C-alpha positions as CSV (number, residue, x, y, z in Angstrom):
1,M,1.8,-6.5,-4.8
2,A,-1.2,-7.2,-2.2
3,R,-2.2,-3.8,-0.4
4,R,-2.3,-4.6,3.2
5,R,-5.1,-2.8,3.9
6,I,-4.8,0.3,6.6
7,V,-8.1,2.2,7.6
8,H,-8.0,5.9,7.4
9,I,-10.6,6.6,9.4
10,S,-12.8,9.8,7.8
11,F,-15.0,9.9,10.3
12,I,-15.3,9.9,14.3
13,M,-14.3,6.3,15.3
14,V,-15.3,5.4,19.3
15,S,-17.2,2.5,20.7
16,M,-18.0,1.0,24.0
17,M,-15.6,1.0,27.0
18,T,-16.8,-1.7,28.7
19,L,-14.8,-0.7,32.1
20,L,-17.6,2.3,32.2
21,F,-20.2,-0.1,32.3
22,S,-19.9,-1.3,35.4
23,A,-20.7,1.1,37.5
24,V,-24.1,1.9,35.8
25,N,-27.3,0.3,35.1
26,V,-26.2,-1.7,32.2
27,S,-29.0,-4.1,30.4
28,M,-28.4,-6.3,27.0
29,A,-31.8,-6.8,26.7
30,A,-32.3,-3.2,25.2
31,D,-34.4,-2.4,21.7
32,T,-34.6,-5.2,19.7
33,R,-35.5,-3.4,16.1
34,F,-31.5,-3.1,15.3
35,K,-29.1,-5.5,15.6
36,R,-25.2,-5.4,14.3
37,G,-25.0,-5.1,10.6
38,Q,-27.8,-3.2,9.8
39,D,-27.6,-0.5,7.7
40,L,-30.0,2.8,9.6
41,L,-31.3,6.2,8.2
42,V,-31.2,8.9,10.4
43,L,-34.5,10.4,11.0
44,G,-34.8,14.3,11.1
45,E,-34.7,17.2,8.4
46,G,-32.2,19.5,6.9
47,A,-29.3,20.3,8.8
48,N,-30.5,18.9,12.1
49,Q,-28.5,16.7,14.2
50,L,-28.1,13.3,16.4
51,S,-25.6,14.0,19.1
52,L,-23.1,10.8,19.6
53,Y,-21.6,10.1,22.1
54,L,-18.0,8.1,23.3
55,S,-20.2,5.8,25.9
56,P,-23.4,6.1,27.0
57,S,-22.2,6.0,30.7
58,I,-21.0,9.0,29.8
59,P,-22.8,11.3,28.7
60,S,-20.8,14.7,29.0
61,A,-18.5,12.9,26.6
62,K,-19.7,14.1,23.1
63,I,-18.2,13.3,20.3
64,A,-20.0,15.1,17.6
65,D,-23.1,15.0,16.0
66,L,-24.6,13.1,12.8
67,P,-26.9,14.7,10.1
68,A,-29.8,14.2,9.4
69,G,-30.8,11.9,6.0
70,I,-27.5,10.0,5.8
71,V,-27.2,6.3,6.0
72,V,-25.5,4.8,8.9
73,H,-24.4,1.1,10.0
74,V,-24.8,-0.9,13.5
75,I,-21.4,-2.1,14.7
76,S,-23.4,-3.4,18.1
77,D,-25.8,-5.1,19.1
78,P,-28.2,-2.8,21.2
79,I,-27.3,-2.3,25.2
80,K,-29.6,-0.7,27.5
81,V,-28.2,2.1,30.2
82,M,-30.3,3.7,32.3
83,G,-33.7,2.7,30.6
84,V,-32.4,4.0,27.3
85,T,-31.6,2.3,24.4
86,W,-28.1,2.7,22.7
87,I,-26.7,1.5,19.5
88,R,-23.1,1.8,18.3
89,V,-23.3,3.4,14.7
90,R,-20.7,4.3,11.5
91,G,-21.5,6.7,8.5
92,Y,-21.5,10.1,7.2
93,P,-19.5,12.0,8.8
94,V,-18.9,10.2,12.5
95,E,-19.2,7.1,14.5
96,G,-19.9,6.9,17.8
97,W,-22.9,5.6,20.7
98,A,-26.6,7.4,19.4
99,S,-29.7,6.8,21.9
100,V,-32.4,5.2,19.6
101,I,-35.0,7.8,20.8
102,D,-34.1,11.7,20.1
103,N,-36.5,14.1,22.1
104,G,-38.8,12.0,22.2
105,E,-39.2,10.7,18.6
106,P,-37.2,7.8,16.7
107,A,-33.6,8.7,15.9
108,F,-33.2,6.0,13.2
109,S,-35.3,3.8,10.7
110,L,-34.4,0.5,9.3
111,Y,-32.9,1.3,5.9
112,T,-34.7,-1.0,3.0
113,D,-34.8,-0.9,-0.7
114,E,-38.1,0.2,-0.5
115,L,-37.7,3.1,2.1
116,D,-33.9,3.9,-0.2
117,A,-36.5,4.5,-3.1
118,E,-38.9,6.6,-1.2
119,V,-36.4,9.0,0.4
120,T,-35.0,9.2,-2.9
121,A,-37.7,10.1,-4.5
122,Q,-39.0,12.6,-2.0
123,A,-35.6,14.9,-2.4
124,E,-35.5,14.8,-6.5
125,A,-39.7,16.1,-5.6
126,A,-38.3,18.5,-3.2
127,V,-35.7,19.8,-6.0
128,R,-38.2,20.0,-8.8
129,Q,-41.0,22.0,-6.9
130,N,-38.5,24.6,-5.6
131,P,-35.4,24.8,-7.1
132,D,-34.4,27.5,-5.4
133,D,-34.4,25.7,-1.9
134,G,-30.7,24.8,-0.5
135,E,-31.9,22.3,1.8
136,A,-33.7,20.2,-0.4
137,F,-30.6,20.4,-2.5
138,Y,-28.2,19.2,0.1
139,R,-30.6,16.8,0.9
140,L,-30.3,15.3,-2.4
141,G,-26.8,15.2,-1.9
142,I,-26.7,13.4,0.9
143,V,-28.8,10.8,-0.8
144,H,-26.5,11.0,-3.9
145,M,-23.6,10.5,-0.9
146,N,-25.7,7.3,0.8
147,H,-25.2,6.1,-2.8
148,E,-21.6,6.6,-3.7
149,N,-22.7,8.6,-6.5
150,Y,-20.1,11.2,-5.9
151,E,-20.6,13.5,-8.8
152,A,-23.9,13.4,-8.6
153,A,-23.5,14.8,-4.9
154,I,-20.9,17.3,-5.6
155,E,-23.6,18.6,-8.9
156,A,-26.6,18.5,-6.0
157,F,-24.2,20.1,-3.2
158,S,-23.0,23.0,-5.5
159,E,-26.7,24.2,-5.8
160,A,-27.4,23.8,-2.1
161,N,-27.2,27.5,-1.2
162,S,-28.0,28.6,2.2
163,P,-28.2,31.1,4.7
164,D,-27.8,29.0,7.8
165,S,-24.3,29.1,7.8
166,E,-23.8,25.8,10.1
167,L,-26.0,23.8,7.0
168,T,-23.2,25.9,4.5
169,A,-20.4,24.7,6.0
170,L,-21.8,20.8,6.2
171,I,-22.9,21.4,2.2
172,L,-18.7,22.3,1.8
173,Y,-17.9,19.2,4.0
174,F,-19.7,16.8,2.2
175,R,-19.1,18.5,-1.3
176,G,-15.0,18.2,0.2
177,L,-15.2,14.3,1.2
178,A,-17.0,13.9,-2.5
179,Y,-14.1,15.4,-3.9
180,Y,-11.6,12.9,-1.7
181,R,-13.8,9.5,-2.4
182,L,-13.1,10.8,-6.2
183,E,-9.6,11.3,-4.9
184,Q,-9.6,14.8,-6.5
185,Y,-7.2,16.4,-3.7
186,D,-7.1,19.9,-4.6
187,D,-10.6,20.5,-4.2
188,A,-11.7,18.7,-1.7
189,L,-8.7,20.9,0.2
190,T,-10.4,23.8,-1.4
191,N,-14.2,22.7,0.1
192,L,-12.7,21.9,4.0
193,N,-10.9,25.2,4.2
194,A,-14.3,26.9,3.6
195,A,-16.0,24.4,6.0
196,I,-13.6,25.1,8.4
197,L,-13.3,28.7,8.4
198,I,-16.8,28.9,8.5
199,D,-17.6,26.5,11.4
200,P,-13.8,26.0,13.3
201,K,-15.6,24.0,16.0
202,R,-16.8,20.5,14.3
203,V,-13.6,18.2,14.7
204,F,-14.2,15.8,12.0
205,F,-13.6,18.9,9.5
206,Y,-9.8,18.6,11.0
207,T,-9.6,15.1,10.7
208,E,-11.0,14.6,7.1
209,R,-8.5,17.5,6.2
210,G,-5.5,15.7,7.4
211,N,-6.5,12.7,5.5
212,V,-6.4,14.5,2.1
213,Y,-2.8,15.9,3.1
214,S,-1.8,12.4,3.5
215,E,-3.1,11.7,-0.1
216,L,-0.7,14.7,-1.3
217,G,2.0,13.8,0.5
218,N,2.1,16.3,3.7
219,P,2.3,14.1,6.6
220,W,3.4,16.4,8.0
221,Q,0.8,18.8,7.6
222,A,-2.1,15.9,8.2
223,I,-0.3,15.6,11.6
224,A,-0.7,19.0,12.5
225,E,-4.8,18.6,11.5
226,F,-4.9,15.4,13.4
227,D,-3.2,17.4,16.1
228,E,-5.8,20.3,15.8
229,A,-8.5,17.7,16.5
230,I,-7.5,16.2,19.3
231,R,-6.3,19.3,20.7
232,R,-10.7,20.5,20.2
233,N,-11.4,16.9,21.7
234,Q,-10.2,14.8,23.7
235,Y,-11.9,11.9,23.3
236,Y,-11.3,12.4,19.4
237,L,-9.9,8.9,19.0
238,S,-10.3,8.6,14.9
239,A,-7.5,11.6,15.0
240,H,-4.9,9.6,17.7
241,N,-5.8,6.7,14.6
242,N,-5.1,8.5,11.7
243,R,-2.3,10.4,12.6
244,G,-0.9,7.1,13.7
245,I,-1.5,6.0,10.0
246,A,1.0,9.1,9.4
247,F,3.8,8.0,11.4
248,S,3.8,4.9,10.3
249,N,3.6,6.0,6.5
250,M,6.9,8.0,7.1
251,G,8.3,5.0,9.2
252,Y,8.1,6.3,12.7
253,T,6.8,2.6,13.8
254,D,7.4,3.6,17.4
255,E,5.3,6.5,17.2
256,A,2.6,4.8,15.4
257,L,2.4,1.8,17.7
258,K,2.1,4.6,20.9
259,E,-0.7,5.9,19.2
260,Y,-2.6,2.5,17.9
261,N,-1.9,1.5,21.8
262,F,-3.6,4.7,23.3
263,V,-6.7,4.3,21.2
264,L,-7.3,0.8,22.4
265,E,-6.2,1.6,26.1
266,Q,-9.1,3.9,26.0
267,E,-11.8,2.0,23.2
268,P,-11.0,-1.7,23.6
269,L,-13.5,-2.9,21.0
270,Y,-12.0,-0.3,18.5
271,S,-11.9,-2.9,15.0
272,R,-10.3,-0.9,13.0
273,V,-7.6,0.2,15.0
274,Y,-6.7,-3.4,16.1
275,N,-6.7,-3.6,12.2
276,N,-4.4,-0.8,11.3
277,R,-2.5,-2.1,14.6
278,A,-1.5,-5.7,13.1
279,V,-0.7,-3.9,9.5
280,L,2.0,-2.2,11.7
281,Y,3.4,-5.6,13.3
282,N,2.8,-7.4,10.1
283,Q,5.4,-4.7,8.4
284,L,7.9,-5.6,11.9
285,G,7.2,-8.7,11.3
286,E,5.8,-9.6,14.4
287,Y,3.5,-12.4,12.8
288,Q,1.7,-13.7,15.5
289,A,0.9,-10.1,17.3
290,A,-0.8,-9.5,14.1
291,I,-2.7,-12.5,13.9
292,T,-4.2,-11.6,17.3
293,D,-4.8,-8.1,16.7
294,L,-6.9,-9.6,13.5
295,E,-8.9,-12.2,15.1
296,Q,-9.6,-9.7,18.1
297,A,-11.3,-7.5,15.1
298,I,-12.7,-9.7,13.1
299,E,-14.5,-10.8,16.8
300,I,-15.6,-7.3,16.9
301,E,-17.0,-6.9,14.0
302,P,-17.6,-9.9,11.6
303,D,-19.3,-8.2,8.8
304,Y,-15.7,-6.7,8.1
305,A,-13.9,-8.1,5.6
306,T,-11.0,-6.2,5.7
307,P,-9.0,-7.8,8.5
308,V,-10.4,-10.7,7.2
309,V,-8.0,-10.4,4.0
310,N,-5.3,-9.2,6.2
311,L,-5.6,-12.4,8.2
312,G,-5.1,-14.1,4.8
313,D,-1.9,-11.5,4.0
314,T,-0.3,-12.7,7.3
315,Y,-0.9,-16.4,6.7
316,R,0.4,-16.1,3.5
317,L,3.6,-14.2,4.7
318,L,4.0,-17.0,7.5
319,G,3.4,-19.6,3.8
320,R,0.5,-21.2,6.0
321,Y,-1.2,-21.0,1.9
322,D,-4.0,-23.4,3.0
323,E,-4.8,-20.7,5.5
324,A,-4.4,-18.0,3.8
325,L,-7.0,-18.6,1.0
326,A,-9.4,-20.4,3.3
327,A,-9.9,-16.4,5.5
328,L,-9.5,-14.9,1.3
329,D,-12.4,-17.0,0.4
330,K,-14.1,-16.2,4.0
331,A,-14.0,-12.2,3.0
332,L,-15.5,-12.5,-0.1
333,K,-18.2,-14.1,1.3
334,I,-18.7,-10.8,3.6
335,E,-17.6,-9.0,0.4
336,P,-17.8,-10.1,-3.1
337,D,-16.5,-7.2,-5.0
338,S,-13.6,-6.9,-3.1
339,T,-10.2,-6.3,-5.0
340,F,-8.3,-5.8,-1.8
341,A,-9.5,-9.8,-1.4
342,Y,-8.9,-10.6,-5.3
343,A,-5.6,-9.1,-5.6
344,T,-4.3,-10.8,-2.0
345,R,-5.5,-14.2,-2.8
346,G,-3.4,-13.4,-6.3
347,L,-0.9,-12.8,-4.6
348,T,-1.5,-16.0,-2.4
349,Y,-1.5,-17.9,-5.8
350,A,1.8,-16.7,-7.4
351,D,3.7,-17.2,-3.7
352,M,2.5,-21.0,-4.3
353,G,3.4,-20.9,-7.8
354,R,-0.1,-21.2,-9.1
355,L,0.4,-18.5,-11.8
356,E,-2.8,-18.9,-13.7
357,D,-5.0,-18.5,-10.7
358,A,-2.9,-15.4,-9.8
359,L,-3.7,-13.7,-13.4
360,A,-7.7,-14.7,-13.2
361,D,-7.5,-13.3,-9.9
362,Y,-5.9,-9.9,-10.8
363,Q,-8.1,-9.9,-14.5
364,Y,-10.9,-9.7,-12.6
365,V,-9.5,-6.7,-10.2
366,L,-9.4,-4.9,-13.4
367,Q,-13.0,-6.1,-14.8
368,L,-14.1,-4.4,-11.1
369,D,-11.8,-2.1,-11.5
370,P,-10.0,-0.9,-15.0
371,D,-8.1,1.9,-13.3
372,D,-6.3,-0.4,-10.7
373,S,-2.8,0.0,-10.8
374,D,-1.0,-2.4,-8.8
375,A,-3.6,-4.7,-10.6
376,Y,-1.3,-4.2,-14.2
377,Y,1.5,-4.1,-12.5
378,N,0.9,-7.7,-10.8
379,V,-0.4,-8.7,-14.4
380,G,2.5,-7.2,-16.0
381,T,4.8,-8.9,-13.6
382,I,3.1,-12.8,-14.2
383,Y,3.8,-12.5,-18.3
384,Y,7.2,-11.2,-17.4
385,Q,7.9,-15.2,-15.0
386,Y,6.2,-16.5,-18.6
387,S,8.7,-14.5,-20.2
388,M,5.9,-12.9,-22.4
389,Y,7.6,-10.0,-22.5
390,D,5.6,-8.1,-24.4
391,L,2.2,-8.3,-23.0
392,A,4.3,-7.4,-19.5
393,I,5.4,-4.8,-21.3
394,E,1.8,-3.3,-21.8
395,N,0.9,-3.9,-19.0
396,L,3.6,-2.8,-16.8
397,S,3.3,0.6,-19.0
398,R,-0.4,0.6,-17.9
399,A,0.2,0.7,-14.3
400,I,2.9,3.6,-15.1
401,E,0.3,5.7,-17.1
402,L,-2.4,5.5,-14.2
403,N,0.7,5.7,-12.0
404,P,3.4,7.5,-12.7
405,G,5.4,7.3,-9.8
406,Y,5.2,3.7,-9.6
407,L,9.1,2.6,-9.3
408,A,8.6,-0.8,-9.4
409,A,6.5,-0.8,-12.9
410,Y,9.8,1.0,-14.4
411,Q,11.6,-1.4,-12.7
412,N,9.8,-5.0,-14.1
413,R,9.3,-3.4,-17.9
414,G,13.2,-1.9,-17.5
415,L,13.7,-6.3,-17.0
416,S,11.0,-6.8,-19.7
417,Y,12.7,-4.7,-22.4
418,E,16.0,-6.4,-21.2
419,G,14.0,-9.5,-22.3
420,I,13.6,-9.1,-25.3
421,G,16.9,-6.7,-26.2
422,E,15.6,-3.6,-26.0
423,Y,18.3,-2.2,-23.9
424,D,18.2,1.9,-24.7
425,A,14.5,1.3,-23.7
426,A,15.6,-0.5,-20.2
427,I,18.6,1.6,-19.1
428,S,16.2,4.5,-19.8
429,D,13.2,2.4,-17.0
430,F,15.8,1.8,-14.6
431,N,16.8,5.3,-15.0
432,Q,13.8,6.4,-14.1
433,A,13.4,4.3,-11.3
434,I,17.1,5.7,-9.6
435,A,15.0,9.4,-10.6
436,I,12.3,8.1,-8.2
437,W,14.7,6.3,-5.8
438,P,18.4,7.2,-5.5
439,D,19.0,5.1,-2.9
440,F,17.3,2.1,-5.2
441,V,20.0,-0.6,-5.0
442,L,18.6,-2.8,-7.1
443,A,18.0,-0.8,-9.8
444,H,21.6,0.7,-10.2
445,A,22.6,-3.2,-10.5
446,Q,19.9,-3.5,-12.8
447,L,21.5,-1.0,-14.5
448,C,24.8,-2.2,-14.7
449,E,23.4,-5.6,-15.9
450,V,22.2,-4.1,-19.2
451,Y,24.7,-1.5,-19.8
452,L,27.0,-4.7,-19.6
453,Y,24.7,-6.1,-22.5
454,A,24.5,-3.0,-24.3
455,E,28.7,-3.3,-24.7
456,E,28.3,0.0,-23.1
457,Y,31.4,-0.5,-20.9
458,E,32.4,3.2,-18.8
459,Q,28.4,3.8,-18.1
460,T,28.6,-0.2,-16.9
461,I,31.5,0.6,-14.6
462,D,29.9,3.6,-13.1
463,A,26.5,2.1,-12.7
464,C,28.2,-1.1,-11.0
465,T,30.2,1.0,-8.5
466,Q,27.5,2.8,-7.4
467,T,25.9,-0.1,-6.6
468,L,28.6,-1.6,-4.6
469,E,29.1,2.3,-2.9
470,Y,25.7,0.8,-1.2
471,R,26.3,-2.8,-1.4
472,P,30.7,-3.5,-1.2
473,D,29.9,-7.5,-1.4
474,D,27.1,-7.5,-3.9
475,V,28.8,-10.6,-6.6
476,W,26.8,-9.3,-9.6
477,A,27.9,-6.1,-9.6
478,L,31.2,-7.0,-9.0
479,W,31.2,-9.7,-11.7
480,S,29.6,-6.9,-13.9
481,R,32.3,-4.8,-12.9
482,A,35.1,-6.7,-13.6
483,E,33.7,-7.9,-17.0
484,A,33.5,-4.2,-18.3
485,Y,36.8,-3.3,-16.8
486,S,38.2,-6.4,-19.1
487,Y,36.3,-5.2,-21.8
488,A,37.6,-2.0,-21.6
489,G,41.1,-2.1,-21.4
490,Y,41.4,-1.7,-17.3
491,T,43.0,-5.1,-16.9
492,L,44.2,-4.5,-13.7
493,Q,41.1,-3.7,-12.2
494,A,39.3,-6.2,-13.4
495,L,42.1,-8.7,-12.4
496,A,41.2,-7.0,-8.2
497,D,37.9,-7.4,-9.1
498,F,38.0,-11.6,-9.9
499,Q,40.0,-12.0,-6.7
500,R,37.8,-10.4,-4.8
501,L,35.3,-12.4,-6.7
502,I,37.0,-15.4,-5.1
503,E,36.8,-14.4,-1.5
504,L,33.1,-13.8,-1.4
505,E,32.5,-17.1,-3.3
506,P,35.0,-19.6,-2.9
507,D,32.9,-22.4,-4.9
508,N,32.9,-20.7,-7.9
509,A,36.7,-20.0,-7.8
510,A,37.6,-22.0,-10.6
511,Y,35.5,-20.1,-12.9
512,Y,37.2,-17.0,-11.5
513,Y,40.5,-18.8,-11.5
514,D,39.9,-18.9,-15.4
515,M,38.8,-15.2,-15.7
516,I,42.0,-14.1,-14.2
517,G,44.2,-16.2,-16.2
518,E,43.4,-15.1,-18.8
519,L,44.5,-11.3,-17.7
520,Y,47.5,-12.3,-16.6
521,F,48.0,-13.9,-20.2
522,R,47.0,-10.3,-21.6
523,L,49.4,-9.1,-19.0
524,E,52.3,-10.8,-20.6
525,R,52.6,-12.5,-16.9
526,Y,53.1,-16.2,-18.2
527,E,54.7,-17.4,-15.7
528,E,51.3,-16.1,-13.0
529,A,48.9,-17.5,-16.3
530,L,50.1,-21.0,-16.2
531,E,50.3,-21.1,-12.1
532,T,46.8,-19.9,-12.3
533,Y,45.7,-22.5,-15.4
534,E,47.0,-25.3,-13.4
535,L,45.1,-23.7,-10.0
536,V,42.0,-24.1,-12.3
537,I,42.3,-27.9,-13.1
538,E,43.4,-28.7,-9.7
539,L,40.1,-27.1,-8.7
540,D,38.2,-28.5,-11.5
541,P,39.5,-31.0,-13.7
542,S,37.1,-30.6,-16.4
543,Y,38.9,-27.2,-17.7
544,E,41.7,-29.6,-18.5
545,A,40.8,-30.3,-21.8
546,G,40.7,-26.7,-23.0
547,Y,43.8,-26.0,-22.1
548,S,46.0,-28.4,-23.7
549,K,47.2,-25.3,-26.8
550,T,46.8,-22.8,-24.3
551,F,49.7,-24.7,-21.6
552,D,51.7,-25.8,-24.6
553,T,51.7,-21.4,-26.0
554,L,52.6,-20.4,-22.8
555,R,55.3,-22.5,-22.2
556,E,57.0,-21.2,-25.4
557,L,56.4,-18.2,-24.4
558,I,57.8,-18.8,-21.2
559,A,61.5,-20.5,-22.5
560,A,61.1,-17.4,-25.3
561,E,61.4,-15.0,-22.6
562,A,64.5,-16.5,-20.9
563,T,66.3,-16.9,-24.5
564,P,65.7,-13.5,-25.7
565,E,67.0,-13.8,-28.7
566,A,64.7,-16.7,-29.9
567,T,61.8,-16.3,-32.5
568,P,58.9,-16.1,-29.8
569,P,55.9,-18.5,-30.9
570,V,53.1,-16.9,-32.8
571,V,50.3,-16.8,-29.8
572,P,46.6,-18.1,-30.7
């Protein structure tokens, strides 16, 4: 299944407030050294901080500080306000507007491969020259974070001892962030707790801790963290965004929509919130509203691949497959190794019936990320559709190994086991799916079916009855229970279920009446059996050829009942 990407904001996410600029001296003829789409290095030493703001026009609206040494991405072209050039940047750990000059010195440098090599060499040299310099290890850790080498970053931060409490808090924050990126959430929480204990003023510490609680399955504690960030800084819109995500994940769509709307009222160019609101609109089936938001996000930030992928997924949901594929191909030009884009394109191909193309995309996802449980699930599901059950089981088992709570993988592996006649294994998987989600009606129905195939009739009756409690008109569950009642000798109960099936499926009445005739025969209600078989022929004359001996036997039995002294005929 494709994962519609919701953007968890680990950083402060703010952007230009157009209306505020109308009252001040704004010029778009700003410093041309920087432009949207570039990567920049934040200049400075050690814990030196560059202030970020909600808007250049309201300097009192300070968001947070940007640590020196990190690499940031420019997400808007420069503007000039009151003679000062500003750019909007995103990076560790915050996003906002910063002036390109800080205290008379350049605040940024264009981050090239040459500069990257120079900065890395300087950081490594500083550590070698002074192994006791905690600030040197901190700078090396930041370099590793810029390279997304999180294990090395953790090692460097662990050596970065400093008497400066503010620097110590940042070290703990970044180490926690590195653990978060590695999905080691307990360690991330330990470090963030320590960072907040040392420096409780930094609002982005609380947002990151909220993100960790979300991943740990504690959404209400996550919301409490986002609430605290908002209490400490009313301009901290990323906390509203992340609170919206938490509400959405819990199914509180109205509350989530309210959060997203609030952010966009304050910040009309907040591309990632447009993306997140679009995902919510898709969940609500409001596809045109989703398309409008995604197009807006793409216009604001053209090099941001996520809304392009989600746009493709929205077109897929609408059955507009050519437009979906065009959007997904565009996303892959922006981000060539996007597993999200390949997975979504694979799902689109699958919906189109192009299973070989879908399989190729999912397998490429696994080349990029061998631990992607969703990709294994999708590969396994395609093999199931090809009736290649052993390969389906192999891939679905890998998905479960990576994600032991993967409900859909248990369900489809159960179907695959059923396909090769391993009913005990299928029963085990369907029961596991139900243990994960007791109200999973489809798993109850599938369990009902496989018990019937396994000739475990009492269990069939129990499983089908549970399904019918949720879906009283489920034809398959009702038929399976009727069959199980019949085989188990509960003839009257089977009779009642088949009569109910005629009400639900009158077009199949001939088949059900045929079963009812057999049950009447078993109950020695021969006249009713004969009348029922005659009705079957009236509904479907094709049955007549097979009834000739049955009719003769029934007539003899009815006659024998009328003359008890006669010898009854032998029932064939």
